[in-house]
A tleap script that builds the chain and sets N, CA, C and O, in Angstrom:
source leaprc.protein.ff14SB
mol = sequence {
  NMET ASP GLY THR ILE ASN ALA GLN ASP ILE
  ARG LYS THR MET LYS ALA CYS VAL LEU SER
  SER PRO ALA PRO VAL GLY THR ASN PRO LEU
  ARG PHE GLU GLU VAL SER THR PRO THR PRO
  GLY GLU ASN ASP ILE LEU VAL ARG VAL HIE
  ALA CYS GLY VAL CYS ARG THR ASP LEU HIE
  VAL VAL GLU GLY GLU LEU PRO VAL LYS LYS
  SER PRO ILE ILE PRO GLY HIE GLN ILE VAL
  GLY GLU ILE ALA ALA LEU GLY SER ARG VAL
  ARG PRO ASP ARG ARG CYS ALA VAL GLY ALA
  VAL ILE ALA PRO ARG PRO ARG LEU ALA GLU
  PRO ILE GLN TYR ALA VAL ARG PRO CALA
}
set mol.1.N position { 15.557 31.008 36.259 }
set mol.1.CA position { 15.871 29.761 36.934 }
set mol.1.C position { 16.000 28.568 35.906 }
set mol.1.O position { 15.229 28.518 34.948 }
set mol.2.N position { 16.949 27.629 36.098 }
set mol.2.CA position { 17.190 26.654 35.237 }
set mol.2.C position { 16.387 25.387 35.479 }
set mol.2.O position { 16.586 24.423 34.738 }
set mol.3.N position { 15.491 25.316 36.466 }
set mol.3.CA position { 14.600 24.131 36.777 }
set mol.3.C position { 15.371 23.278 37.684 }
set mol.3.O position { 14.732 22.334 38.150 }
set mol.4.N position { 16.615 23.389 38.051 }
set mol.4.CA position { 17.236 22.442 38.840 }
set mol.4.C position { 16.934 22.703 40.314 }
set mol.4.O position { 16.679 23.845 40.697 }
set mol.5.N position { 16.959 21.664 41.140 }
set mol.5.CA position { 16.700 21.683 42.537 }
set mol.5.C position { 17.775 21.013 43.440 }
set mol.5.O position { 18.468 20.105 42.981 }
set mol.6.N position { 17.911 21.421 44.631 }
set mol.6.CA position { 18.737 20.809 45.519 }
set mol.6.C position { 17.981 19.509 46.014 }
set mol.6.O position { 16.859 19.661 46.497 }
set mol.7.N position { 18.460 18.393 45.934 }
set mol.7.CA position { 17.669 17.119 46.427 }
set mol.7.C position { 17.400 17.345 47.906 }
set mol.7.O position { 16.401 16.797 48.372 }
set mol.8.N position { 18.020 17.944 48.552 }
set mol.8.CA position { 17.666 18.147 50.058 }
set mol.8.C position { 16.406 18.900 50.227 }
set mol.8.O position { 15.794 18.823 51.293 }
set mol.9.N position { 15.939 19.688 49.156 }
set mol.9.CA position { 14.629 20.529 49.253 }
set mol.9.C position { 13.445 19.609 49.111 }
set mol.9.O position { 12.345 20.032 49.466 }
set mol.10.N position { 13.568 18.352 48.610 }
set mol.10.CA position { 12.504 17.429 48.438 }
set mol.10.C position { 12.538 16.419 49.652 }
set mol.10.O position { 13.514 15.703 49.873 }
set mol.11.N position { 11.486 16.421 50.355 }
set mol.11.CA position { 11.399 15.538 51.565 }
set mol.11.C position { 11.246 14.149 50.927 }
set mol.11.O position { 10.696 13.996 49.837 }
set mol.12.N position { 11.743 13.171 51.635 }
set mol.12.CA position { 11.535 11.777 51.269 }
set mol.12.C position { 10.260 11.149 51.408 }
set mol.12.O position { 9.975 10.110 50.811 }
set mol.13.N position { 9.380 11.834 52.285 }
set mol.13.CA position { 7.967 11.317 52.388 }
set mol.13.C position { 7.059 12.553 52.457 }
set mol.13.O position { 7.459 13.706 52.617 }
set mol.14.N position { 5.787 12.163 52.317 }
set mol.14.CA position { 4.668 13.271 52.175 }
set mol.14.C position { 3.512 12.720 52.945 }
set mol.14.O position { 3.389 11.505 53.107 }
set mol.15.N position { 2.683 13.567 53.411 }
set mol.15.CA position { 1.436 13.140 53.953 }
set mol.15.C position { 0.310 12.945 52.967 }
set mol.15.O position { 0.202 13.775 52.065 }
set mol.16.N position { -0.484 12.008 53.035 }
set mol.16.CA position { -1.568 11.683 51.951 }
set mol.16.C position { -2.750 10.992 52.736 }
set mol.16.O position { -2.548 10.403 53.798 }
set mol.17.N position { -3.877 11.089 52.207 }
set mol.17.CA position { -5.014 10.362 52.633 }
set mol.17.C position { -5.050 9.175 51.531 }
set mol.17.O position { -5.273 9.355 50.334 }
set mol.18.N position { -4.804 7.993 52.119 }
set mol.18.CA position { -4.680 6.831 51.332 }
set mol.18.C position { -5.916 5.842 51.427 }
set mol.18.O position { -6.447 5.590 52.509 }
set mol.19.N position { -6.333 5.309 50.244 }
set mol.19.CA position { -7.443 4.427 50.223 }
set mol.19.C position { -6.941 2.982 49.851 }
set mol.19.O position { -6.559 2.725 48.709 }
set mol.20.N position { -6.958 2.086 50.822 }
set mol.20.CA position { -6.426 0.771 50.555 }
set mol.20.C position { -7.557 -0.111 49.968 }
set mol.20.O position { -7.274 -0.904 49.070 }
set mol.21.N position { -8.851 -0.008 50.445 }
set mol.21.CA position { -9.943 -0.738 49.879 }
set mol.21.C position { -11.120 0.083 49.914 }
set mol.21.O position { -11.327 0.745 50.931 }
set mol.22.N position { -11.990 0.141 48.868 }
set mol.22.CA position { -13.170 0.931 48.808 }
set mol.22.C position { -14.241 0.453 49.967 }
set mol.22.O position { -14.431 -0.736 50.219 }
set mol.23.N position { -14.895 1.499 50.617 }
set mol.23.CA position { -15.932 1.314 51.503 }
set mol.23.C position { -16.764 2.639 51.626 }
set mol.23.O position { -16.414 3.731 51.177 }
set mol.24.N position { -17.957 2.360 52.329 }
set mol.24.CA position { -18.742 3.671 52.407 }
set mol.24.C position { -18.021 4.775 53.115 }
set mol.24.O position { -17.261 4.548 54.056 }
set mol.25.N position { -18.276 6.023 52.633 }
set mol.25.CA position { -17.470 7.095 53.296 }
set mol.25.C position { -17.742 7.171 54.790 }
set mol.25.O position { -16.836 7.541 55.537 }
set mol.26.N position { -18.914 6.848 55.261 }
set mol.26.CA position { -19.207 6.915 56.646 }
set mol.26.C position { -18.405 6.042 57.515 }
set mol.26.O position { -18.366 6.220 58.732 }
set mol.27.N position { -17.694 4.998 56.850 }
set mol.27.CA position { -16.913 4.139 57.678 }
set mol.27.C position { -15.333 4.651 57.821 }
set mol.27.O position { -14.476 4.008 58.428 }
set mol.28.N position { -15.126 5.802 57.216 }
set mol.28.CA position { -13.825 6.430 57.237 }
set mol.28.C position { -12.739 5.547 56.538 }
set mol.28.O position { -11.755 5.138 57.154 }
set mol.29.N position { -12.975 5.269 55.197 }
set mol.29.CA position { -11.894 4.301 54.632 }
set mol.29.C position { -10.640 4.981 54.279 }
set mol.29.O position { -9.699 4.312 53.852 }
set mol.30.N position { -10.543 6.302 54.425 }
set mol.30.CA position { -9.225 6.923 54.040 }
set mol.30.C position { -8.392 7.092 55.332 }
set mol.30.O position { -8.851 7.570 56.369 }
set mol.31.N position { -7.126 6.656 55.171 }
set mol.31.CA position { -6.121 6.845 56.279 }
set mol.31.C position { -5.110 7.873 55.988 }
set mol.31.O position { -4.469 7.850 54.937 }
set mol.32.N position { -4.945 8.805 56.922 }
set mol.32.CA position { -3.853 9.915 56.772 }
set mol.32.C position { -2.633 9.297 57.206 }
set mol.32.O position { -2.473 8.928 58.370 }
set mol.33.N position { -1.680 9.159 56.218 }
set mol.33.CA position { -0.441 8.636 56.579 }
set mol.33.C position { 0.800 9.184 55.902 }
set mol.33.O position { 0.610 9.984 54.986 }
set mol.34.N position { 1.926 8.894 56.195 }
set mol.34.CA position { 3.239 9.238 55.536 }
set mol.34.C position { 3.388 8.258 54.393 }
set mol.34.O position { 3.224 7.055 54.595 }
set mol.35.N position { 3.692 8.732 53.203 }
set mol.35.CA position { 4.029 7.756 52.029 }
set mol.35.C position { 5.321 8.400 51.433 }
set mol.35.O position { 5.689 9.559 51.626 }
set mol.36.N position { 5.933 7.474 50.692 }
set mol.36.CA position { 7.123 8.005 49.909 }
set mol.36.C position { 6.733 9.092 48.825 }
set mol.36.O position { 5.715 9.022 48.136 }
set mol.37.N position { 7.595 10.020 48.767 }
set mol.37.CA position { 7.334 11.125 47.759 }
set mol.37.C position { 7.711 10.430 46.440 }
set mol.37.O position { 8.670 9.659 46.392 }
set mol.38.N position { 6.917 10.720 45.329 }
set mol.38.CA position { 7.334 10.100 44.190 }
set mol.38.C position { 8.491 10.877 43.451 }
set mol.38.O position { 8.735 12.053 43.722 }
set mol.39.N position { 9.187 10.167 42.512 }
set mol.39.CA position { 10.144 10.814 41.818 }
set mol.39.C position { 9.572 11.093 40.384 }
set mol.39.O position { 9.001 10.192 39.770 }
set mol.40.N position { 9.713 12.217 39.911 }
set mol.40.CA position { 9.191 12.515 38.636 }
set mol.40.C position { 9.840 11.734 37.485 }
set mol.40.O position { 11.066 11.629 37.437 }
set mol.41.N position { 9.074 11.207 36.595 }
set mol.41.CA position { 9.623 10.526 35.413 }
set mol.41.C position { 10.260 11.616 34.529 }
set mol.41.O position { 10.141 12.811 34.797 }
set mol.42.N position { 10.898 11.184 33.531 }
set mol.42.CA position { 11.616 12.100 32.625 }
set mol.42.C position { 10.712 13.171 31.925 }
set mol.42.O position { 11.193 14.255 31.598 }
set mol.43.N position { 9.551 12.896 31.724 }
set mol.43.CA position { 8.543 13.973 31.185 }
set mol.43.C position { 7.510 14.465 32.025 }
set mol.43.O position { 6.502 15.022 31.590 }
set mol.44.N position { 7.790 14.234 33.409 }
set mol.44.CA position { 6.892 14.682 34.433 }
set mol.44.C position { 7.401 15.855 35.227 }
set mol.44.O position { 8.567 16.240 35.142 }
set mol.45.N position { 6.431 16.455 36.058 }
set mol.45.CA position { 6.830 17.376 37.058 }
set mol.45.C position { 6.297 17.009 38.424 }
set mol.45.O position { 5.251 16.369 38.532 }
set mol.46.N position { 6.983 17.395 39.442 }
set mol.46.CA position { 6.574 16.986 40.755 }
set mol.46.C position { 6.056 18.187 41.363 }
set mol.46.O position { 6.759 19.198 41.342 }
set mol.47.N position { 4.811 18.208 41.952 }
set mol.47.CA position { 4.093 19.320 42.488 }
set mol.47.C position { 3.960 19.137 43.962 }
set mol.47.O position { 3.433 18.115 44.401 }
set mol.48.N position { 4.439 20.133 44.801 }
set mol.48.CA position { 4.179 20.182 46.157 }
set mol.48.C position { 2.895 20.785 46.318 }
set mol.48.O position { 2.669 21.969 46.071 }
set mol.49.N position { 1.976 19.881 46.774 }
set mol.49.CA position { 0.547 20.327 46.805 }
set mol.49.C position { 0.367 21.225 48.016 }
set mol.49.O position { 0.855 20.954 49.114 }
set mol.50.N position { -0.393 22.360 47.750 }
set mol.50.CA position { -0.764 23.369 48.841 }
set mol.50.C position { -2.308 23.083 49.204 }
set mol.50.O position { -2.732 23.154 50.357 }
set mol.51.N position { -3.027 22.782 48.189 }
set mol.51.CA position { -4.491 22.576 48.474 }
set mol.51.C position { -5.058 21.449 47.549 }
set mol.51.O position { -4.658 21.378 46.387 }
set mol.52.N position { -5.942 20.606 48.017 }
set mol.52.CA position { -6.442 19.611 47.165 }
set mol.52.C position { -7.922 19.575 47.390 }
set mol.52.O position { -8.384 19.648 48.528 }
set mol.53.N position { -8.705 19.459 46.279 }
set mol.53.CA position { -10.146 19.155 46.491 }
set mol.53.C position { -10.504 17.776 46.067 }
set mol.53.O position { -9.863 17.199 45.189 }
set mol.54.N position { -11.463 17.268 46.644 }
set mol.54.CA position { -12.042 15.946 46.390 }
set mol.54.C position { -13.390 16.090 45.808 }
set mol.54.O position { -14.300 16.599 46.462 }
set mol.55.N position { -13.561 15.635 44.533 }
set mol.55.CA position { -14.750 15.821 43.853 }
set mol.55.C position { -15.620 14.502 44.013 }
set mol.55.O position { -15.162 13.506 44.573 }
set mol.56.N position { -16.835 14.552 43.516 }
set mol.56.CA position { -17.702 13.524 43.554 }
set mol.56.C position { -17.148 12.195 42.900 }
set mol.56.O position { -17.401 11.089 43.378 }
set mol.57.N position { -16.427 12.372 41.846 }
set mol.57.CA position { -15.799 11.218 41.163 }
set mol.57.C position { -14.908 10.511 42.131 }
set mol.57.O position { -14.907 9.282 42.211 }
set mol.58.N position { -14.117 11.309 42.897 }
set mol.58.CA position { -13.220 10.676 43.948 }
set mol.58.C position { -14.011 9.848 44.972 }
set mol.58.O position { -13.624 8.768 45.417 }
set mol.59.N position { -15.117 10.440 45.288 }
set mol.59.CA position { -16.029 9.783 46.261 }
set mol.59.C position { -16.678 8.517 45.673 }
set mol.59.O position { -16.993 7.582 46.409 }
set mol.60.N position { -16.860 8.492 44.445 }
set mol.60.CA position { -17.403 7.208 43.792 }
set mol.60.C position { -16.239 6.173 43.902 }
set mol.60.O position { -16.488 5.007 44.210 }
set mol.61.N position { -14.986 6.592 43.653 }
set mol.61.CA position { -13.856 5.632 43.704 }
set mol.61.C position { -13.843 5.180 45.181 }
set mol.61.O position { -13.885 3.975 45.432 }
set mol.62.N position { -13.788 6.086 46.154 }
set mol.62.CA position { -13.709 5.668 47.656 }
set mol.62.C position { -14.710 4.618 47.983 }
set mol.62.O position { -14.426 3.622 48.649 }
set mol.63.N position { -15.973 4.884 47.463 }
set mol.63.CA position { -17.065 4.042 47.916 }
set mol.63.C position { -17.234 2.752 46.932 }
set mol.63.O position { -18.208 2.003 47.010 }
set mol.64.N position { -16.216 2.586 46.036 }
set mol.64.CA position { -16.217 1.339 45.131 }
set mol.64.C position { -17.167 1.334 44.063 }
set mol.64.O position { -17.430 0.294 43.459 }
set mol.65.N position { -17.766 2.572 43.759 }
set mol.65.CA position { -18.851 2.709 42.669 }
set mol.65.C position { -18.048 2.738 41.304 }
set mol.65.O position { -18.632 2.392 40.277 }
set mol.66.N position { -16.839 3.106 41.267 }
set mol.66.CA position { -15.921 3.156 40.158 }
set mol.66.C position { -14.814 2.277 40.426 }
set mol.66.O position { -14.343 2.192 41.560 }
set mol.67.N position { -14.307 1.522 39.308 }
set mol.67.CA position { -13.117 0.660 39.488 }
set mol.67.C position { -11.926 1.373 39.838 }
set mol.67.O position { -11.774 2.520 39.418 }
set mol.68.N position { -11.030 0.803 40.586 }
set mol.68.CA position { -9.703 1.234 40.914 }
set mol.68.C position { -8.797 0.559 40.142 }
set mol.68.O position { -8.874 -0.669 40.163 }
set mol.69.N position { -7.764 1.193 39.312 }
set mol.69.CA position { -6.788 0.570 38.591 }
set mol.69.C position { -5.684 -0.064 39.311 }
set mol.69.O position { -5.099 -1.059 38.884 }
set mol.70.N position { -5.378 0.589 40.525 }
set mol.70.CA position { -4.324 0.103 41.385 }
set mol.70.C position { -4.699 0.415 42.886 }
set mol.70.O position { -5.460 1.339 43.173 }
set mol.71.N position { -4.171 -0.339 43.742 }
set mol.71.CA position { -4.420 -0.114 45.115 }
set mol.71.C position { -3.137 -0.310 45.899 }
set mol.71.O position { -2.447 -1.295 45.635 }
set mol.72.N position { -2.747 0.565 46.865 }
set mol.72.CA position { -3.761 1.650 47.411 }
set mol.72.C position { -3.605 2.905 46.372 }
set mol.72.O position { -2.759 2.983 45.481 }
set mol.73.N position { -4.501 3.760 46.654 }
set mol.73.CA position { -4.662 4.962 45.702 }
set mol.73.C position { -4.787 6.019 46.764 }
set mol.73.O position { -5.269 5.863 47.886 }
set mol.74.N position { -4.211 7.275 46.175 }
set mol.74.CA position { -4.454 8.540 46.793 }
set mol.74.C position { -5.417 9.439 45.932 }
set mol.74.O position { -5.077 9.996 44.888 }
set mol.75.N position { -6.621 9.504 46.489 }
set mol.75.CA position { -7.637 10.341 45.765 }
set mol.75.C position { -7.410 11.768 45.839 }
set mol.75.O position { -6.802 12.305 46.765 }
set mol.76.N position { -7.936 12.403 44.796 }
set mol.76.CA position { -7.797 13.925 44.765 }
set mol.76.C position { -7.007 14.398 43.611 }
set mol.76.O position { -5.820 14.087 43.521 }
set mol.77.N position { -7.611 15.160 42.688 }
set mol.77.CA position { -6.936 15.491 41.363 }
set mol.77.C position { -7.014 16.955 41.219 }
set mol.77.O position { -6.309 17.508 40.374 }
set mol.78.N position { -7.813 17.629 41.973 }
set mol.78.CA position { -7.954 19.201 41.779 }
set mol.78.C position { -7.054 19.780 42.834 }
set mol.78.O position { -7.354 19.800 44.028 }
set mol.79.N position { -5.930 20.251 42.329 }
set mol.79.CA position { -4.978 20.791 43.176 }
set mol.79.C position { -4.416 22.089 42.835 }
set mol.79.O position { -4.538 22.467 41.670 }
set mol.80.N position { -3.828 22.812 43.663 }
set mol.80.CA position { -2.988 23.915 43.499 }
set mol.80.C position { -1.718 23.632 44.290 }
set mol.80.O position { -1.784 23.256 45.461 }
set mol.81.N position { -0.528 23.816 43.634 }
set mol.81.CA position { 0.638 23.674 44.231 }
set mol.81.C position { 1.721 24.387 43.578 }
set mol.81.O position { 1.470 25.178 42.669 }
set mol.82.N position { 3.015 24.146 44.009 }
set mol.82.CA position { 4.264 24.716 43.498 }
set mol.82.C position { 5.108 23.509 42.935 }
set mol.82.O position { 5.209 22.427 43.512 }
set mol.83.N position { 5.670 23.815 41.796 }
set mol.83.CA position { 6.469 22.913 41.100 }
set mol.83.C position { 7.818 22.796 41.885 }
set mol.83.O position { 8.588 23.733 42.096 }
set mol.84.N position { 7.986 21.475 42.291 }
set mol.84.CA position { 9.147 21.234 43.201 }
set mol.84.C position { 10.348 20.558 42.375 }
set mol.84.O position { 11.522 20.642 42.736 }
set mol.85.N position { 9.948 19.925 41.301 }
set mol.85.CA position { 11.066 19.413 40.422 }
set mol.85.C position { 10.566 19.015 39.115 }
set mol.85.O position { 9.394 18.693 38.919 }
set mol.86.N position { 11.470 19.040 38.227 }
set mol.86.CA position { 11.227 18.740 36.793 }
set mol.86.C position { 11.947 17.571 36.263 }
set mol.86.O position { 13.155 17.452 36.471 }
set mol.87.N position { 11.241 16.653 35.553 }
set mol.87.CA position { 11.859 15.530 34.890 }
set mol.87.C position { 12.937 16.060 34.090 }
set mol.87.O position { 13.010 17.265 33.848 }
set mol.88.N position { 13.887 15.110 33.612 }
set mol.88.CA position { 14.957 15.344 32.851 }
set mol.88.C position { 14.746 15.846 31.444 }
set mol.88.O position { 15.656 16.440 30.866 }
set mol.89.N position { 13.528 15.619 30.848 }
set mol.89.CA position { 13.106 16.014 29.546 }
set mol.89.C position { 12.329 17.203 29.448 }
set mol.89.O position { 12.099 17.736 28.362 }
set mol.90.N position { 11.873 17.683 30.644 }
set mol.90.CA position { 11.008 18.828 30.765 }
set mol.90.C position { 11.881 20.101 30.616 }
set mol.90.O position { 12.878 20.269 31.318 }
set mol.91.N position { 11.457 21.030 29.639 }
set mol.91.CA position { 12.112 22.239 29.354 }
set mol.91.C position { 11.492 23.381 30.287 }
set mol.91.O position { 10.343 23.802 30.155 }
set mol.92.N position { 12.395 23.823 31.239 }
set mol.92.CA position { 11.734 24.962 31.950 }
set mol.92.C position { 11.538 26.317 31.234 }
set mol.92.O position { 12.369 26.656 30.392 }
set mol.93.N position { 10.604 27.020 31.491 }
set mol.93.CA position { 10.291 28.258 31.068 }
set mol.93.C position { 9.817 29.131 32.050 }
set mol.93.O position { 10.018 28.827 33.225 }
set mol.94.N position { 9.184 30.229 31.759 }
set mol.94.CA position { 8.718 31.159 32.896 }
set mol.94.C position { 7.491 30.666 33.663 }
set mol.94.O position { 7.322 31.005 34.834 }
set mol.95.N position { 6.645 29.878 33.025 }
set mol.95.CA position { 5.537 29.251 33.747 }
set mol.95.C position { 5.794 27.920 34.193 }
set mol.95.O position { 5.044 27.437 35.042 }
set mol.96.N position { 6.798 27.226 33.715 }
set mol.96.CA position { 6.947 25.764 34.094 }
set mol.96.C position { 8.478 25.646 34.629 }
set mol.96.O position { 9.376 25.078 34.008 }
set mol.97.N position { 8.602 26.217 35.759 }
set mol.97.CA position { 9.896 26.183 36.463 }
set mol.97.C position { 9.814 25.932 37.896 }
set mol.97.O position { 8.737 26.164 38.445 }
set mol.98.N position { 10.771 25.502 38.568 }
set mol.98.CA position { 10.762 25.062 39.959 }
set mol.98.C position { 10.416 26.331 40.725 }
set mol.98.O position { 11.027 27.387 40.561 }
set mol.99.N position { 9.449 26.175 41.532 }
set mol.99.CA position { 8.929 27.389 42.215 }
set mol.99.C position { 7.717 28.026 41.718 }
set mol.99.O position { 7.105 28.789 42.465 }
set mol.100.N position { 7.285 27.784 40.474 }
set mol.100.CA position { 6.111 28.389 39.927 }
set mol.100.C position { 4.853 27.663 40.559 }
set mol.100.O position { 4.860 26.467 40.851 }
set mol.101.N position { 3.830 28.464 40.731 }
set mol.101.CA position { 2.679 27.997 41.429 }
set mol.101.C position { 1.650 27.704 40.186 }
set mol.101.O position { 1.424 28.500 39.275 }
set mol.102.N position { 1.117 26.501 40.322 }
set mol.102.CA position { 0.322 25.959 39.159 }
set mol.102.C position { -1.039 25.296 39.681 }
set mol.102.O position { -1.190 24.874 40.828 }
set mol.103.N position { -1.951 25.269 38.728 }
set mol.103.CA position { -3.320 24.531 39.037 }
set mol.103.C position { -3.501 23.759 37.797 }
set mol.103.O position { -4.127 24.250 36.857 }
set mol.104.N position { -2.961 22.515 37.735 }
set mol.104.CA position { -3.053 21.684 36.587 }
set mol.104.C position { -4.513 21.240 36.340 }
set mol.104.O position { -5.307 21.051 37.262 }
set mol.105.N position { -4.825 21.080 34.983 }
set mol.105.CA position { -6.022 20.567 34.541 }
set mol.105.C position { -6.133 19.146 34.970 }
set mol.105.O position { -5.195 18.407 34.670 }
set mol.106.N position { -7.191 18.633 35.661 }
set mol.106.CA position { -7.301 17.219 35.885 }
set mol.106.C position { -7.291 16.378 34.773 }
set mol.106.O position { -8.038 16.639 33.830 }
set mol.107.N position { -6.457 15.276 34.742 }
set mol.107.CA position { -6.453 14.240 33.607 }
set mol.107.C position { -6.004 14.708 32.378 }
set mol.107.O position { -6.130 13.984 31.391 }
set mol.108.N position { -5.464 15.885 32.281 }
set mol.108.CA position { -4.969 16.387 30.974 }
set mol.108.C position { -3.446 16.521 31.174 }
set mol.108.O position { -2.918 16.847 32.237 }
set mol.109.N position { -2.802 16.230 30.026 }
set mol.109.CA position { -1.346 16.197 30.035 }
set mol.109.C position { -0.705 17.674 30.261 }
set mol.109.O position { 0.356 17.797 30.872 }
set mol.110.N position { -1.363 18.709 29.769 }
set mol.110.CA position { -0.704 20.111 29.770 }
set mol.110.C position { -1.426 20.848 30.820 }
set mol.110.O position { -2.642 21.035 30.851 }
set mol.111.N position { -0.448 21.296 31.778 }
set mol.111.CA position { -0.998 22.212 32.997 }
set mol.111.C position { -1.517 23.608 32.367 }
set mol.111.O position { -1.035 24.167 31.383 }
set mol.112.N position { -2.519 24.011 33.089 }
set mol.112.CA position { -2.981 25.310 32.809 }
set mol.112.C position { -2.698 26.241 34.067 }
set mol.112.O position { -2.907 25.814 35.202 }
set mol.113.N position { -2.279 27.359 33.866 }
set mol.113.CA position { -1.855 28.372 34.786 }
set mol.113.C position { -3.008 29.151 35.356 }
set mol.113.O position { -3.580 29.884 34.549 }
set mol.114.N position { -3.454 29.136 36.571 }
set mol.114.CA position { -4.380 30.144 37.156 }
set mol.114.C position { -3.597 30.952 38.197 }
set mol.114.O position { -2.803 30.461 39.000 }
set mol.115.N position { -3.917 32.262 38.089 }
set mol.115.CA position { -3.188 33.108 39.054 }
set mol.115.C position { -1.841 32.715 39.375 }
set mol.115.O position { -1.479 32.482 40.528 }
set mol.116.N position { -1.071 32.639 38.327 }
set mol.116.CA position { 0.313 32.099 38.307 }
set mol.116.C position { 1.210 32.993 39.103 }
set mol.116.O position { 1.018 34.208 39.050 }
set mol.117.N position { 2.126 32.523 39.798 }
set mol.117.CA position { 3.196 33.226 40.406 }
set mol.117.C position { 4.417 32.658 39.897 }
set mol.117.O position { 4.936 31.693 40.459 }
set mol.118.N position { 4.956 33.241 38.773 }
set mol.118.CA position { 6.089 32.676 38.203 }
set mol.118.C position { 7.301 32.459 39.130 }
set mol.118.O position { 7.422 33.157 40.137 }
set mol.119.N position { 8.176 31.535 38.823 }
set mol.119.CA position { 9.346 31.212 39.631 }
set mol.119.C position { 10.246 32.545 39.594 }
set mol.119.O position { 11.319 32.583 40.195 }
savepdb mol mol.pdb
quit
């Protein structure tokens, strides 16, 4: 597979839990809503998320115990998903191609493959 996609395969919006302003978790500060699907930059990949974990660090952000660099924010960085699109400078290979299932390492530039299903 050459890593190209049909633009019709990418939805214009996605569902996400959005934090507009920090507040105690008990007050339900996250809103489940439709947001625009991001477009990958030239060195990025777009992942269609199948499952997302929220760790304690995310909860610190939600409750305002850690600073937020931008607002609103979509917490959750522990994901498993399928590569939906590649940026123009990303070279596809067997493990990094549209359709491959990945579990990227949080906050690291290079994804690591767990139980990979190559494209």
